[in-house]
C-alpha positions, 0 to 999 in steps of 0.5 A, spaced: 090 673 720 092 672 727 092 678 730 095 675 737 102 676 734 105 682 735 112 684 735 116 690 739 122 694 737 128 697 740 133 701 736 139 703 741 145 709 739 144 706 731 149 710 726 149 710 718 154 714 715 157 715 707 163 718 707 163 725 712 155 725 711 152 721 718 145 720 714 143 716 721 146 720 727 145 716 734 138 714 733 134 711 739 128 709 739 122 704 741 117 701 738 111 698 742 108 691 740 101 693 735 104 700 735 102 703 730 109 709 729 111 714 724 117 716 722 116 723 720 121 729 716 123 733 710 127 729 705 135 727 707 132 727 714 134 720 715 127 717 715 128 712 710 135 709 711 133 708 719 126 704 716 131 700 710 136 699 716 131 696 720 129 692 714 135 690 713 137 693 706 142 697 710 147 696 714 149 700 720 155 703 721 154 702 729 148 701 733 143 695 735 136 693 733 132 687 737 126 685 736 122 682 742 129 683 745 132 679 740 139 682 736 137 681 728 142 686 725 146 680 723 139 677 720 138 677 712 132 682 711 129 675 708 130 672 715 127 678 719 120 676 717 118 683 716 112 685 711 114 692 707 110 696 702 113 700 697 111 707 695 111 705 687 106 698 690 112 694 686 106 688 684 107 684 679 104 686 672 104 680 669 101 676 675 093 677 678 092 679 684 091 672 687 098 670 685 101 677 687 099 676 694 101 669 694 108 670 692 111 671 699 108 665 701 110 660 695 117 662 695 117 660 702 114 653 700 108 653 704 103 647 702 098 649 696 092 649 700 095 653 706 097 659 700 090 659 698 087 659 705 091 665 706 090 668 699 083 669 701 083 671 708 087 676 706 085 679 700 078 679 704 081 683 709 083 689 704 076 687 701 079 685 694 076 678 694 072 679 688 077 682 684 082 676 685 083 674 678 084 682 675 092 684 673 095 690 677 093 694 669 086 693 671 085 696 678 085 704 681 091 706 684 087 704 691 086 698 689 093 696 688 095 699 694 091 694 697 094 689 694 100 691 697 098 691 703 095 684 703 101 681 699 105 684 706 101 681 711 099 674 708 106 670 711 104 673 718 109 678 719 112 680 725 112 688 723 109 691 717 114 696 714 111 702 709 115 706 705 111 712 702 105 708 700 100 713 699 104 718 696 102 717 688 095 717 690 090 722 688 088 727 694 081 724 695 084 718 694 090 719 699 084 720 705 079 714 703 087 709 703 088 713 710 081 711 713 082 704 710 090 704 712 087 705 720 082 700 720 087 695 717 092 696 723 086 696 729 084 688 725 091 685 724 093 688 731 101 688 728 106 693 728 107 698 723 112 703 722 111 708 717 115 713 712 112 720 711 114 727 709 107 728 710 104 732 716 096 730 715 098 723 714 102 723 720 097 726 725 090 723 723 094 715 723 099 715 728 100 712 735 107 715 735 110 720 732 118 721 731 120 726 727 126 726 724 132 732 722 139 731 720 139 723 721 136 724 728 130 724 732 128 731 735 122 729 738 117 723 739 110 722 742 103 722 741 100 727 736 096 731 739 103 732 745 107 734 739 102 738 736 100 742 742 106 741 746 113 741 741 119 743 744 123 746 738 121 751 733 123 745 728 117 741 730 113 747 731 114 750 725 114 742 721 108 740 724 102 744 722 103 751 722 106 756 727 107 763 728 114 765 732 113 771 736 119 773 739 122 778 746 123 778 752 121 775 759 119 781 764 117 775 769 113 769 771 107 769 776 102 766 778 102 761 773 104 765 767 109 768 764 110 775 760 113 777 754 115 784 752 115 783 744 115 790 741 110 795 744 106 789 746 106 785 753 104 778 751 101 773 756 103 765 756 100 761 761 106 756 763 104 749 766 107 748 774 111 743 771 116 746 765 121 750 765 121 757 767 122 762 761 127 766 762 131 772 758 130 772 750 124 767 748 120 764 743 112 763 743 109 758 738 102 759 737 098 755 732 093 760 727 087 756 730 088 759 737 088 766 734 082 770 732 078 776 730 076 781 735 070 784 734 069 791 736 069 792 744 071 785 744 077 782 750 081 777 750 088 776 754 092 778 748 089 782 744 093 786 739 092 791 732 094 790 725 093 790 718 090 786 713 096 784 709 094 778 705 088 773 706 085 766 701 078 763 701 077 756 702 070 754 702 069 753 710 075 759 712 078 765 710 085 764 712 088 771 713 095 773 715 096 781 718 102 785 719 102 787 726 108 792 729 112 789 733 111 782 732 110 780 724 105 777 720 100 773 724 097 768 720 089 766 723 084 762 720 076 766 721 069 762 719 067 764 712 060 764 715 061 770 720 063 774 712 069 776 708 075 780 712 076 787 711 081 788 705 088 788 704 090 794 707 085 796 713 085 795 720 084 789 724 084 787 731 085 780 733 087 776 740 088 769 743 088 767 751 094 766 755 094 758 754 094 759 746 101 759 744 107 754 748 114 757 748 119 753 744 127 752 743 129 756 737 133 752 733 132 755 727 140 756 727 145 752 728 149 753 735 155 757 734 161 752 737 164 754 744 
């Protein structure tokens, strides 16, 4: 594989309308050369439509797509030279593994010797050289997915487009293939554009994530930035789990805001470059930032409530605590520290001033002026 061959993609103002429905609504996005970008969102958010528009299978109603600064919307799919990996693998059941991988080269009329060498290289890359003569039905789901990857890479594509490629695998196998896919991306150096609705998958695989909602990109960035600093309630709620605390801002001083929520005065650090919160505000608080407080233990934010529910997950207990004025607050506690109090029993929990982040509450559509 030629690891130096990388391409960038620029999307500007892309729209796709089906009557009154906007499947894509003014999408603009740049994908860097060699980047692993994930389009993340629920069903109907527009992520697969965007991928199909990049591939050439969907004709946009407006906008442009440029590959290395050259427009490509006028090109049919076969002339864009993009590799594609589908959700259901799309392998030819009557062809051997080697024949499946060779197919893109054979339809391009490449010489036999070149095809044989490229197929060997592609299968070695996905560690399936020893299974070249097997039929797809003789392979596991993970092996079939690796054949699909080899076939998509064998002709040296500009980009690799992946549409929910791991969704058919069970959880354990999906985690294994995720690691293989990340290693493969590093080895081949290609630009990957990946579609999924699985948040953990997006966080573990991506250099950058673009979160979609109703045909638009609502926030894009590195996984850690999106997780730690979501701009909206939708992003905080969709990417991982969050508690939401709504209240009135009493003031901001010394890099810290005071939020009055019910009987509690919540302290929250505010970065110097961040917009100063004012009026009504919503704080997003990840469950892992909250801890159970031992008797006499202090925290910047300490509240009391009653255990509403709990579940055991091997290394951790996940608790839900009903706090007067805040509602239900979810958190995790190490199982090694012993079981949590019973349902209905009092409990003290807390978190530090930097534990949350202020977000725009977009849970309800804005009213027309």
